Each structure stands twice: as C-alpha cells, then as structure tokens.
C-alpha positions in Angstrom: 0.0 0.0 0.0 1.3 3.4 -0.9 1.5 6.2 1.7 3.1 9.4 3.0 6.9 9.7 3.3 8.4 7.9 6.2 9.9 9.2 9.4 13.4 8.5 8.1 12.7 11.0 5.2 11.3 13.7 7.5 13.1 16.5 9.5 12.2 18.2 12.7 9.9 21.2 12.0 8.7 22.2 15.5 9.1 21.4 19.1 6.9 21.6 22.2 8.7 23.1 25.2 7.5 22.8 28.8 9.4 24.5 31.5 12.6 24.5 29.5 12.2 20.8 28.6 11.6 19.6 25.0 8.5 17.5 25.6 7.6 16.6 22.0 8.9 17.1 18.5 7.0 17.4 15.2 8.8 16.0 12.2 7.7 16.5 8.6 8.6 17.9 5.2 8.3 21.3 3.6 9.1 23.2 0.4 9.4 26.9 -0.3 9.2 28.3 -3.9 10.5 31.8 -4.9 8.0 34.2 -6.5 9.2 33.0 -9.9 8.7 29.4 -8.9 12.3 28.5 -8.2 13.2 26.2 -5.3 14.3 28.2 -2.3 14.1 25.6 0.5 13.5 21.9 0.7 13.2 20.1 4.0 12.7 16.4 4.1 11.0 14.5 1.3 9.0 16.9 -0.9 8.7 14.6 -3.9 6.6 11.7 -2.5 2.9 12.0 -2.6 0.8 13.3 0.3 -3.0 13.8 0.6 -3.5 17.6 0.7 -6.9 17.2 2.4 -8.5 20.7 2.7 -5.5 22.3 1.1 -7.0 20.9 -2.1 -10.0 23.3 -1.8 -8.5 26.2 -3.7 -8.1 23.9 -6.7 -11.7 22.7 -6.3 -13.0 26.3 -6.1 -11.1 27.3 -9.2 -12.4 24.2 -11.1 -15.9 25.2 -10.1 -15.4 28.9 -10.9 -13.9 28.2 -14.3 -16.7 25.8 -15.3 -19.5 28.4 -15.7 -20.1 29.4 -12.1 -19.5 33.1 -11.1 -18.3 33.3 -7.5 -16.9 36.5 -6.1 -16.2 38.0 -2.6 -17.6 36.0 0.3 -19.2 33.4 -2.0 -15.8 32.5 -3.5 -14.2 32.5 0.0 -16.8 30.1 1.4 -16.3 27.8 -1.6 -12.7 27.2 -0.5 -13.4 27.4 3.3 -12.9 25.1 6.2 -15.4 27.2 8.1 -16.4 27.0 11.7 -20.1 27.1 11.3 -21.0 30.6 12.5 -24.3 32.0 11.4 -22.6 34.1 8.8 -20.9 31.0 7.3 -24.1 29.1 7.2 -25.9 32.0 5.5 -23.3 31.9 2.7 -23.7 28.2 2.2 -27.4 28.5 2.1 -27.1 31.3 -0.4 -25.1 29.0 -2.8 -27.7 26.3 -2.4 -30.5 28.8 -3.1 -28.7 29.8 -6.3 -28.8 26.2 -7.4 -32.4 25.8 -6.2 -31.4 22.8 -4.1 -32.3 21.8 -0.5 -29.7 21.3 2.3 -30.3 17.6 2.0 -28.5 17.7 -1.4 -25.2 18.3 0.4 -23.1 15.1 0.4 -21.1 16.0 3.5 -22.0 14.5 6.8 -24.2 16.3 9.4 -22.2 18.1 12.1 -22.4 20.8 14.8 -20.6 24.1 14.5 -16.9 24.2 15.3 -17.2 27.7 16.6 -17.8 27.6 20.3 -20.4 30.4 20.4 -22.3 29.0 17.5 -22.2 25.5 19.0 -23.6 26.8 22.3 -26.3 28.8 20.5 -27.3 25.6 18.7 -27.5 23.6 21.9 -29.5 26.3 23.7 -32.0 26.5 20.8 -32.5 22.7 20.8 -31.0 22.4 17.3 -29.5 19.3 15.9 -26.6 18.3 13.7 -27.0 19.5 10.1 -25.0 19.1 7.0 -24.8 22.8 6.5 -22.8 23.2 9.7 -20.1 20.8 8.5 -16.8 22.6 7.9 -16.7 21.6 4.2 -20.3 22.5 3.4 -19.3 25.5 1.3 -17.2 23.4 -0.9 -20.0 21.0 -1.4 -22.5 23.7 -2.1 -20.2 25.2 -4.8 -19.7 21.7 -6.3 -23.5 21.3 -6.5 -23.8 24.7 -8.1 -21.4 23.6 -10.8 -23.4 20.5 -11.4 -26.6 22.6 -12.0 -24.8 25.1 -14.2 -23.4 22.4 -16.4 -26.3 20.0 -16.5 -24.3 17.3 -14.7 -26.3 14.9 -12.4 -26.7 15.9 -8.7 -26.8 12.2 -7.8 -23.3 10.7 -7.4 -21.6 14.1 -7.5 -18.9 12.7 -5.2 -18.1 9.7 -7.3 -14.5 10.1 -8.8 -16.0 9.1 -12.2 -18.6 12.0 -12.1 -18.0 14.8 -14.6 -17.5 17.3 -11.8 -14.8 15.2 -10.1 -13.1 14.5 -13.4 -13.0 18.3 -14.0 -11.5 18.9 -10.6 -8.8 16.3 -11.1 -8.0 17.8 -14.5 -7.5 21.2 -13.0 -5.4 19.9 -10.2 -3.1 18.0 -12.5 -2.8 21.0 -14.9 -2.0 23.5 -12.1 0.4 21.2 -10.2 2.1 19.7 -13.3 1.8 16.3 -11.8 -0.4 13.2 -12.2 -2.2 12.2 -9.0 -0.7 9.0 -7.8 -3.7 7.9 -5.7 -7.3 8.9 -4.9 -8.8 8.5 -1.5 -12.0 9.7 0.2 -11.7 12.8 2.4 -13.5 13.1 5.7 -16.4 15.1 4.0 -16.9 12.3 1.5 -15.3 14.0 -1.5 -12.4 12.5 -3.5 -8.9 13.7 -2.4 -5.9 13.1 -4.7 -2.3 12.4 -3.7 0.4 14.7 -5.1 3.8 15.9 -3.9 4.4 18.8 -1.7 6.4 20.4 -4.5 3.4 20.0 -6.8 1.1 21.3 -4.2 3.2 24.4 -3.7 3.5 24.9 -7.5 -0.2 24.7 -8.0 -1.1 26.9 -5.1 1.4 29.5 -6.3 -0.2 29.5 -9.8 -3.6 30.2 -8.2 -2.4 32.8 -5.7 -0.2 34.8 -8.1 -2.5 34.6 -11.1 -3.5 37.7 -13.0 -7.1 38.9 -13.3 -6.3 39.9 -16.9 -5.0 36.5 -17.9 -6.4 35.1 -21.2 -6.9 31.8 -19.4 -10.1 31.3 -17.3 -8.2 29.1 -14.7 -5.9 32.0 -13.9 -8.6 34.7 -14.0 -10.6 32.7 -11.5 -7.5 32.0 -9.5 -6.9 35.7 -9.1 -10.5 36.3 -8.1 -10.4 33.5 -5.5 -7.2 34.9 -4.0 -8.6 38.4 -3.8 -11.8 37.0 -2.2 -9.9 35.1 0.5 -7.6 38.0 1.4 -10.6 40.4 1.5 -12.8 38.0 3.5 -10.5 36.1 5.8 -13.3 35.5 8.3 -15.1 33.4 5.7 -12.3 30.9 5.0 -12.1 29.7 8.6 -13.7 31.8 11.4 -13.0 33.8 14.6 -9.8 32.7 16.3 -9.0 30.2 13.6 -5.3 30.1 12.4 -6.0 30.6 8.7 -8.1 33.7 9.5 -5.5 35.1 11.9 -2.6 34.6 9.5 -4.5 36.2 6.5 -5.7 39.2 8.6 -2.4 39.9 10.4 0.3 39.1 7.9 -1.6 39.3 4.5 -0.6 35.8 3.4 -3.0 33.4 1.6 -3.2 30.5 4.0 -5.1 27.2 3.7 -4.7 24.4 6.1 -5.4 20.8 5.4 -6.2 18.1 7.9 -3.4 15.8 9.1 -0.8 18.6 9.4 -0.9 20.0 5.8 -0.5 23.8 5.2 -0.1 25.9 2.1 0.8 29.6 2.2 1.6 32.4 -0.2 3.2 35.6 0.9 2.2 38.9 -0.8 5.3 38.8 -3.0 4.3 35.3 -4.3 6.8 33.2 -2.2 4.9 30.0 -1.5 5.3 27.1 0.9 3.7 23.7 1.3 4.3 21.5 4.3 3.1 18.4 6.0 3.6 17.5 9.7 4.1 13.8 9.6 2.3 12.8 12.8 -0.9 14.6 11.5 -1.0 17.3 14.1 -2.0 20.7 12.8 -1.2 22.6 16.0 2.2 23.7 14.7 1.5 23.9 10.9 0.6 27.6 10.8 3.6 28.8 12.7 5.9 26.6 10.7 4.5 28.0 7.4 4.9 31.6 8.6 8.5 31.0 9.8 9.4 29.3 6.5 8.2 32.4 4.6 10.0 34.7 7.0 13.2 32.7 6.6 13.3 33.8 3.0 12.5 37.4 3.7 9.1 37.2 2.1 7.5 38.4 5.4 8.9 40.1 8.4 10.0 38.1 11.5 8.5 40.8 13.7 5.1 40.3 12.0 5.3 36.5 12.7 6.3 37.2 16.3 3.2 39.3 16.7 0.8 36.9 15.2 2.3 34.0 17.1 0.8 35.4 20.3 -2.7 35.0 18.8 -2.2 31.4 17.6 -2.7 29.6 21.0 0.7 28.1 21.0 1.2 28.4 24.7 1.9 25.4 26.9 0.1 25.8 30.2 1.0 24.7 33.7 -2.1 25.2 35.8 -3.1 28.8 34.9 0.5 29.8 34.0 2.3 29.8 30.7 5.3 27.5 31.1 6.3 26.9 27.5 5.3 27.1 23.9 5.0 25.3 20.6 7.9 26.7 18.5 9.0 26.2 14.9 12.6 25.1 14.6 13.2 25.4 10.8 
C-alpha cells in the first residue's frame, strides 16, 4: 500500500517546550518556492505524494469557478473554506444552495455541529440538531453542486470520482500542479482527495495565488478572483480565532490548512510554501508555514512574532504559561 513519506525521510519542523524541557517534536517535510517558482528551501521528502486534504479546496474552487459558475467575494471564499459554522458562514452556504435551487439535504457532506464555540452553544440552547450545513466543508459541497446545476451534470453521485465534476476537478489539479495524481482516497467530508507531492502542491497553489485577473486563461482569472476574495474576507475561509483567518488578517498571506498537518501559504510577494507535519497534528503547521516564509525574507520576522501570540501556541502549567510550541526550521 502506498503512503506518505516515512519518518526516516522527515526532518524536525517544530518542538513543544514545557518548563525548558523539550517534551515533543514534530517532524515533517516542507518546500518553499520563490516568487518566480524556483526552489528556495527543501526540508525532508518533498517529492513523495501526500494527501492535501482541505489544502485541495482552492483547486476545487477554481475548477468550479472556471466551469461556468461566477463566485466573487464572500461566495468565493466560502467555496474554499474550512469554516467554523457561524451564522454568517451558514448563511453563505445556504445562499449558494439557493442559487442552485437545491435543499440542504442535497449536500453530500455528513451532518455536524458548528466548530465555533459560540455558534455551538447557541445551537444547543435552541435545541437544534446536527445538520449538513454546519459541516466545515459544506461551502465546498454547495459550490460543487452549483457547478453541477450550471453544467447540467447529475446531482446524484456528484462525489463519485467518475462523475464529470470530479473529473473536471482532477484535470484542473493536474494542470496546475504539473503532476499526475498517484492515488485517490475519500476525504472526511466524502469527496475525493488526490495524492500529489508537496512540490506539486506548492507549485499549483502558487499558480492560483499569483494569477493575473487579466490572464487570457479562465483558470488564472478565476484563481486571481479567488485569491482576492480570500484576502478580503479572511473570516469566511475559517472563522473567529482560527489560524488561517488570523494569518491572513495579520500578515496578509494566503493560507489554507489541510487536515493531518498540511498547510499551504503564499506571501504577498508570491513566495509559496507547502508542508506536512508527519504525525498529522495541525497545532504547529501555521507557525511553521509563517516561519518558513519569514526565513526567505518574504514576510517580516516581527510580524510573525506578533501573530504567534494569537495562535494559541502556549503550553500551560495550571493557569500559567510555562512553555510554547515553536517552529525550529
């Protein structure tokens, strides 16, 4: 069975320090590309395939947007979001479904409760139940359904890898990354997720996030529109207190996390990184991505220092801070 690179091919990316003692170490791999796509840094194995998980969402959104579906602003952001289920997020998802004249039951993602604490508590107090629209990937699913309606593709089976929508997504992914997917698995939300290398993931992300709105090619025009939407609506891509939202708001990067320790980021100058923490933990992935970009001069160390205080990286001893999660790249 194929799989992610091994521990022997990984390097230390972060540590957890408690009272001056290194309690845990996060190993993984990472790549950084210059604004013109040249390799700046390579840590560990960046050529073996990984599953990008939700870091694949920008490619899915671009595939949808370049297939006859106009999404701009908040609508584009929610299409690529791993949202926390606030009322504002849910309203955007319902808006996309309304455009497609589809009920919430058409969503193929599983029912869930909001990830946002306030929204979750409000739901409990109101006697509400788990719903598909609250699921963190519901914006992606609503956008995919909208593409099906716009193109006359069947709603039934829209998550099947052989469905015209999924074939379109895979084609866009392979065109932008310059790689053939080496495997296809099923993501936590029920959608296909394709294995590509970290280098390919960085390359494709960079093509989206540095694209020109005046490009003669629809993929790049829509990539530019998506990037603008995310940077102008960082709340929509994740939510209050979420690492992606914080990084976008405070540093101006394009940031998209993926489950199991995956992260992609593009700095305002186009420098792009893709990384995977091998043990699957995402607690250090944002700070690792930011420090990688800072190590090349793409963003300021002082800006990363400031945002680090908002990322909940503290290690607690009782009610005192006794350590931190720290990138070591």
